[in-house]
Steps between C-alpha positions, in 0.01 A plus 500: 500500500279190496337586833319804360265412217249734338163326458222707344499818710669334795845403619564162657771524765673217690590589860674322787359641823661490843236576765566603861805706396653795681376743235297517181728509195556382144850352484534446127517204264619168644536148366310234694637155581292370208677735258215747454558873525257683727469841657595464869283691744457502874222624723458542875158335494461143623382231259160455666155564356643664186680778688831445320326501160320823586830655612670384178227661289532825698881495465493438125230765447711755689820402318338509155278802557174326416181434700485186713183396317712448186706218657379146574668186630391246239717207609678400819270656760642270770850464355811719505509476120221719366370613165359852484279645230544874455228673300654776289464624145677735262741745661437361850595152379819634344588697814439205735702265275788748488489546876514124561814489286674747734509260795846353565570174324686240705418195291 
C-alpha cells in the first residue's frame, strides 16, 4: 500500500477526511479523483480552528490503540487530503501497520 510508508520510527499515512459527518468512523481505503489511494475517515467536528484535525487525531489514536501525542497532521491542515505522521517503533509499528491493512479496500 503506497499510502502507508515507514520512515525511521514513524509511519506516514495519507487520509481523506470528511468533516461535519453524522458519526466518527474510518471507512477504509478509497481511490481519490487524482488516482491516489487514501484512508477515508469522517468526523463529526466542524472544519474550524483545527477541530476536525483534532477529532481525526483522536479517532485514529482510538482505532490504532496508540496515544494521541503519537499522531501529527504534517500536511493538509486546511484541506480534506491530509498526511499524518504516526510515531511508532518495533512491535508497535508492526501492529499499527498490520491494523491499517485490515481496513476494507475499495480502490
